[in-house]
Every structure is written in structure tokens, then in C-alpha cells.
FIPA-920781 format. One line per field, with one value per atom (N, C-alpha, C): residue in three letters; atom name; x, y, z. Coordinates in steps of 0.2 Angstrom, whole numbers, m for minus. Last residue first. Example, Ala and Ser with C-alpha at 12.3 -4.5 7.8 and 13.67 -1.06 7.14 Angstrom:
2
r <- c(SER  SER  SER  ALA  ALA  ALA) .
a <- c(N  CA  C  N  CA  C) .
px <- c(64  68  64  66  62  66) .
py <- c(m11  m5  0  m28  m22  m16) .
pz <- c(35  36  39  39  39  39) .
***
This chain:
149
r <- c(SER  SER  SER  ASP  ASP  ASP  LEU  LEU  LEU  MET  MET  MET  SER  SER  SER  SER  SER  SER  LEU  LEU  LEU  LYS  LYS  LYS  GLU  GLU  GLU  LEU  LEU  LEU  ALA  ALA  ALA  ILE  ILE  ILE  GLU  GLU  GLU  GLU  GLU  GLU  GLN  GLN  GLN  LEU  LEU  LEU  ARG  ARG  ARG  MET  MET  MET  GLU  GLU  GLU  ALA  ALA  ALA  GLN  GLN  GLN  LEU  LEU  LEU  GLU  GLU  GLU  PRO  PRO  PRO  THR  THR  THR  VAL  VAL  VAL  ASP  ASP  ASP  ASP  ASP  ASP  PHE  PHE  PHE  GLY  GLY  GLY  LEU  LEU  LEU  LEU  LEU  LEU  HIS  HIS  HIS  LEU  LEU  LEU  LEU  LEU  LEU  GLY  GLY  GLY  HIS  HIS  HIS  VAL  VAL  VAL  ILE  ILE  ILE  VAL  VAL  VAL  ARG  ARG  ARG  HIS  HIS  HIS  LEU  LEU  LEU  GLU  GLU  GLU  ARG  ARG  ARG  GLU  GLU  GLU  PHE  PHE  PHE  GLY  GLY  GLY  GLU  GLU  GLU  GLY  GLY  GLY  TYR  TYR  TYR  ILE  ILE  ILE  GLU  GLU  GLU  ALA  ALA  ALA  ASN  ASN  ASN  LYS  LYS  LYS  ARG  ARG  ARG  VAL  VAL  VAL  THR  THR  THR  ASP  ASP  ASP  ILE  ILE  ILE  SER  SER  SER  ILE  ILE  ILE  TYR  TYR  TYR  ILE  ILE  ILE  ASP  ASP  ASP  GLY  GLY  GLY  SER  SER  SER  VAL  VAL  VAL  SER  SER  SER  ASP  ASP  ASP  SER  SER  SER  GLY  GLY  GLY  TYR  TYR  TYR  GLN  GLN  GLN  LEU  LEU  LEU  GLU  GLU  GLU  TYR  TYR  TYR  ASP  ASP  ASP  PRO  PRO  PRO  SER  SER  SER  TYR  TYR  TYR  ASP  ASP  ASP  PHE  PHE  PHE  THR  THR  THR  ILE  ILE  ILE  ILE  ILE  ILE  ASP  ASP  ASP  THR  THR  THR  PHE  PHE  PHE  TYR  TYR  TYR  ASP  ASP  ASP  HIS  HIS  HIS  GLY  GLY  GLY  LEU  LEU  LEU  PHE  PHE  PHE  ASP  ASP  ASP  ARG  ARG  ARG  ASN  ASN  ASN  ILE  ILE  ILE  ARG  ARG  ARG  LEU  LEU  LEU  LEU  LEU  LEU  PHE  PHE  PHE  SER  SER  SER  ASN  ASN  ASN  SER  SER  SER  CYS  CYS  CYS  PHE  PHE  PHE  ILE  ILE  ILE  TYR  TYR  TYR  ASN  ASN  ASN  LEU  LEU  LEU  GLN  GLN  GLN  GLY  GLY  GLY  VAL  VAL  VAL  LYS  LYS  LYS  ILE  ILE  ILE  GLY  GLY  GLY  ARG  ARG  ARG  GLU  GLU  GLU  LEU  LEU  LEU  ALA  ALA  ALA  THR  THR  THR  ILE  ILE  ILE  ARG  ARG  ARG  LEU  LEU  LEU  TRP  TRP  TRP  LYS  LYS  LYS  THR  THR  THR  ILE  ILE  ILE  THR  THR  THR  ARG  ARG  ARG  ARG  ARG  ARG  ARG  ARG  ARG  THR  THR  THR  LEU  LEU  LEU  ASN  ASN  ASN  PHE  PHE  PHE  THR  THR  THR  ILE  ILE  ILE  GLU  GLU  GLU  GLU  GLU  GLU  ASN  ASN  ASN  PHE  PHE  PHE  TYR  TYR  TYR  ASN  ASN  ASN  ILE  ILE  ILE  MET  MET  MET) .
a <- c(N  CA  C  N  CA  C  N  CA  C  N  CA  C  N  CA  C  N  CA  C  N  CA  C  N  CA  C  N  CA  C  N  CA  C  N  CA  C  N  CA  C  N  CA  C  N  CA  C  N  CA  C  N  CA  C  N  CA  C  N  CA  C  N  CA  C  N  CA  C  N  CA  C  N  CA  C  N  CA  C  N  CA  C  N  CA  C  N  CA  C  N  CA  C  N  CA  C  N  CA  C  N  CA  C  N  CA  C  N  CA  C  N  CA  C  N  CA  C  N  CA  C  N  CA  C  N  CA  C  N  CA  C  N  CA  C  N  CA  C  N  CA  C  N  CA  C  N  CA  C  N  CA  C  N  CA  C  N  CA  C  N  CA  C  N  CA  C  N  CA  C  N  CA  C  N  CA  C  N  CA  C  N  CA  C  N  CA  C  N  CA  C  N  CA  C  N  CA  C  N  CA  C  N  CA  C  N  CA  C  N  CA  C  N  CA  C  N  CA  C  N  CA  C  N  CA  C  N  CA  C  N  CA  C  N  CA  C  N  CA  C  N  CA  C  N  CA  C  N  CA  C  N  CA  C  N  CA  C  N  CA  C  N  CA  C  N  CA  C  N  CA  C  N  CA  C  N  CA  C  N  CA  C  N  CA  C  N  CA  C  N  CA  C  N  CA  C  N  CA  C  N  CA  C  N  CA  C  N  CA  C  N  CA  C  N  CA  C  N  CA  C  N  CA  C  N  CA  C  N  CA  C  N  CA  C  N  CA  C  N  CA  C  N  CA  C  N  CA  C  N  CA  C  N  CA  C  N  CA  C  N  CA  C  N  CA  C  N  CA  C  N  CA  C  N  CA  C  N  CA  C  N  CA  C  N  CA  C  N  CA  C  N  CA  C  N  CA  C  N  CA  C  N  CA  C  N  CA  C  N  CA  C  N  CA  C  N  CA  C  N  CA  C  N  CA  C  N  CA  C  N  CA  C  N  CA  C  N  CA  C  N  CA  C  N  CA  C  N  CA  C  N  CA  C  N  CA  C  N  CA  C  N  CA  C  N  CA  C  N  CA  C  N  CA  C  N  CA  C  N  CA  C  N  CA  C  N  CA  C  N  CA  C  N  CA  C  N  CA  C  N  CA  C  N  CA  C  N  CA  C  N  CA  C  N  CA  C  N  CA  C) .
px <- c(110  116  117  99  105  111  89  90  97  88  90  92  84  91  93  72  77  84  65  66  72  65  68  70  57  64  68  45  48  56  41  43  47  39  44  46  29  35  41  19  21  28  17  19  22  12  18  21  0  5  12  m7  m5  0  m9  m5  m3  m17  m11  m6  m28  m25  m18  m33  m30  m26  m37  m32  m28  m47  m41  m35  m52  m53  m46  m48  m55  m57  m37  m37  m44  m28  m34  m33  m19  m19  m25  m17  m22  m22  m10  m7  m11  m17  m17  m15  m13  m20  m21  0  m1  m9  m1  2  0  m5  m9  m7  6  m1  m5  16  16  10  11  12  12  11  4  5  24  20  13  29  31  26  23  21  23  29  22  20  42  41  33  40  43  41  36  32  34  40  42  37  28  32  34  18  25  30  5  8  15  1  m2  1  11  11  7  6  13  14  m7  m6  1  m4  m8  m6  2  6  2  m9  m2  2  m18  m19  m13  m11  m14  m14  m10  m4  m6  m19  m20  m14  m18  m15  m16  m24  m25  m22  m19  m19  m19  m25  m24  m24  m17  m22  m20  m12  m13  m18  m2  m7  m7  1  2  m3  m2  3  5  m12  m14  m8  m10  m10  m11  m12  m5  m4  m26  m21  m14  m33  m35  m29  m27  m26  m28  m30  m23  m23  m43  m42  m35  m40  m44  m43  m33  m30  m34  m37  m39  m36  m42  m39  m41  m39  m44  m40  m38  m35  m40  m35  m40  m37  m29  m28  m34  m33  m27  m26  m49  m45  m38  m64  m58  m54  m81  m76  m69  m93  m92  m87  m94  m91  m91  m96  m102  m100  m86  m87  m93  m86  m85  m87  m90  m92  m92  m83  m90  m93  m70  m73  m80  m68  m67  m71  m69  m74  m74  m58  m65  m70  m48  m49  m56  m50  m50  m51  m48  m54  m55  m34  m40  m46  m25  m27  m33  m14  m19  m21  m5  m5  m10  m7  m10  m10  1  0  m2  m3  m3  m4  3  2  2  2  1  m1  10  7  7  22  18  16  20  23  19  22  18  22  29  27  23  32  26  24  43  44  37  37  40  42  32  27  31  44  39  34  50  53  48  42  43  45  45  38  38  59  56  49  58  62  59  51  49  52  60  54  51  71  72  65  65  68  69  61  57  59  66  69  64  51  59  61  38  40  48  32  37  39  17  20  26  4  10  14  m13  m8  m1  m23  m25  m19  m14  m21  m22  0  m3  m10  8  4  2  18  16  13  18  18  16  26  23  24  23  25  22) .
py <- c(3  m1  1  10  12  8  4  11  13  m8  m8  m1  m4  m7  m7  1  6  3  m11  m5  m1  m17  m20  m15  m8  m9  m12  m10  m3  m4  m23  m21  m15  m21  m26  m24  m12  m10  m15  m19  m13  m11  m29  m31  m25  m21  m25  m27  m17  m12  m15  m29  m25  m20  m32  m36  m33  m21  m22  m27  m24  m18  m18  m36  m36  m30  m30  m36  m36  m21  m19  m24  m25  m25  m23  m23  m21  m22  m25  m21  m18  m39  m35  m30  m48  m45  m40  m54  m57  m54  m47  m54  m57  m36  m41  m48  m29  m31  m37  m28  m32  m34  m18  m24  m29  m7  m10  m17  m6  m7  m10  m1  m8  m10  12  8  1  17  16  11  17  13  12  26  19  15  38  35  28  39  38  35  41  35  34  53  47  41  62  61  54  57  60  58  59  55  59  64  65  61  61  56  58  73  71  66  73  78  76  61  62  67  65  60  60  74  76  72  66  72  74  57  54  60  66  63  60  69  74  71  56  60  65  43  50  53  29  32  40  13  21  24  m1  2  10  m15  m8  m5  m31  m26  m19  m48  m43  m38  m61  m56  m51  m79  m72  m68  m93  m90  m83  m99  m95  m92  m96  m100  m96  m88  m90  m94  m89  m88  m91  m89  m94  m94  m80  m87  m91  m68  m70  m78  m67  m67  m70  m65  m71  m72  m52  m59  m65  m40  m43  m50  m29  m35  m38  m12  m17  m23  m1  m7  m11  15  10  5  27  21  17  37  38  33  46  40  41  54  54  48  48  51  50  40  47  50  24  28  35  15  18  22  10  7  10  16  9  6  30  26  19  34  35  30  31  29  29  38  31  28  51  49  41  52  52  50  51  46  46  64  58  52  72  72  66  70  68  68  63  69  66  49  54  59  36  41  47  19  26  31  5  10  16  m11  m4  0  m27  m22  m15  m42  m35  m31  m52  m52  m45  m57  m51  m52  m72  m68  m62  m78  m75  m71  m82  m87  m85  m72  m75  m81  m67  m69  m73  m61  m68  m71  m49  m54  m61  m43  m43  m48  m43  m47  m48  m34  m41  m45  m22  m25  m32  m21  m21  m25  m18  m24  m26  m6  m11  m18  2  1  m5  2  m1  m2  9  2  m1  22  17  10  33  26  21  43  42  35  47  42  41  62  58  53  69  66  61  79  78  75  73  76  75  66  73  76  52  54  61  42  48  49  26  31  37  12  18  23  m6  0  6  m21  m16  m9  m38  m31  m26) .
pz <- c(15  12  5  19  22  19  12  10  13  19  12  10  32  31  24  29  32  31  25  20  23  38  32  27  45  47  41  38  38  40  41  34  34  55  53  46  54  58  55  48  45  48  58  51  47  68  69  62  62  64  65  61  55  57  75  70  64  78  82  77  70  69  72  76  69  68  89  88  81  85  88  88  68  75  78  55  57  64  47  52  55  40  40  46  28  34  34  15  20  26  5  8  14  4  m2  1  15  14  9  12  18  17  2  1  6  10  5  3  19  22  16  11  13  16  9  3  5  22  19  12  25  29  25  16  15  19  21  14  13  33  33  26  28  32  32  21  18  22  32  26  23  48  42  37  61  57  51  70  71  67  67  70  72  60  66  70  49  54  60  43  45  50  39  45  47  29  35  41  19  22  29  17  20  23  12  18  21  m1  4  11  m7  m4  1  m6  m6  m3  m15  m10  m10  m21  m21  m15  m28  m22  m23  m36  m37  m30  m38  m36  m38  m34  m39  m36  m29  m27  m33  m30  m32  m30  m29  m25  m27  m36  m30  m26  m53  m47  m41  m65  m62  m56  m68  m73  m71  m56  m62  m67  m49  m46  m52  m55  m56  m54  m50  m57  m58  m36  m38  m46  m35  m34  m37  m34  m40  m40  m22  m23  m29  m19  m23  m24  m6  m9  m13  m1  m3  m8  10  6  5  18  16  10  17  19  16  19  17  20  16  21  17  13  12  17  5  11  9  m5  m2  4  m13  m6  m3  m26  m25  m18  m24  m29  m29  m12  m12  m18  m15  m8  m9  m26  m26  m20  m21  m26  m27  m12  m9  m14  m21  m17  m14  m27  m31  m27  m16  m19  m24  m12  m8  m11  m27  m22  m17  m28  m30  m25  m34  m30  m32  m36  m39  m34  m40  m35  m38  m45  m47  m41  m49  m43  m45  m54  m57  m51  m43  m50  m53  m32  m34  m42  m23  m28  m30  m7  m12  m17  5  0  m6  13  15  9  7  14  16  m5  m5  2  0  m2  m2  3  8  7  m9  m4  2  m16  m18  m13  m9  m9  m11  m11  m4  m4  m25  m22  m15  m25  m28  m26  m17  m15  m18  m26  m19  m16  m37  m38  m31  m31  m34  m34  m25  m23  m26  m24  m24  m22  m34  m29  m29  m37  m39  m34  m43  m37  m40  m46  m48  m42  m47  m43  m47  m53  m51  m47  m51  m53  m50  m56  m52  m55  m53  m57  m53  m54  m51  m55  m54  m57  m53  m54  m49  m53  m59  m60  m56) .
***
């Protein structure tokens, strides 16, 4: 189940059904089911507190992903992912401007970025960042075709 919540902001994710289907397909293409996945759209200040309190980092970011998949492995088997994905709408808006992207495309990139982390992709080295970007682009193209049909 994929859920969407807000913390300290008012935000309405458009095309929820299509995005939910897209995320499930993205996972299933890798042989993984979605267990309990929560997207929490929030303010910069809320995500900064999460970053400080849980990760010990004192800086703004666009996304933080908490992987709860090991708990799900015990209950449902190792073929599912579960987690909480916090996304700062403020930072997504700012990054969309910086990178010359539309807000929705940047938001979709960050949404799938969180899922890709849960699916085992990382971005801690330049090589891994390049692979993450490639996977994001592949997923974004699939979403684009779903939205066009």
C-alpha cells in the first residue's frame, strides 16, 4: 500500500492513482512488491529536524528515505519493500528552478528516487550517482508515457 501525507504544509499530489501505479510497476520490474510505503510531503524546517534528529546532519535536503524492509521480510518475504519517504516540497521547488525543470517533473524524480533507494540503488559515489540518474530517467520516461495515454 502506498500512502501520501503532509507535515507542516498543505500540498495536493496530482495524479495519485497514476503515480501509485507507476511506483508499483517500477518495483515489480525489479521483481519486488511494494509493502507499506509512505510518502510524507513536508516543509524544509520539518525535514531539517528529521535530518538532525535521526541522521545527525545539519543541512537542508530534498528527500530522506527510511527503509523498513527488513521488518517486512520477516512477515511477507524478501520480495517486498517498505519505508517512509520524506520529501521537502520547498527544496523540490527550489531545485526545479536551479535545474531548469518543471516542478512536477522534479517532484516525480524525487518520488522515484526514494523508491530506488529502497530497491537497492545508492548515490554515494559519482558512479552510483550516474546509475541512479539513469534509473530515474528510465522511470520518468515510463511515467510520461503513462500520463500521455
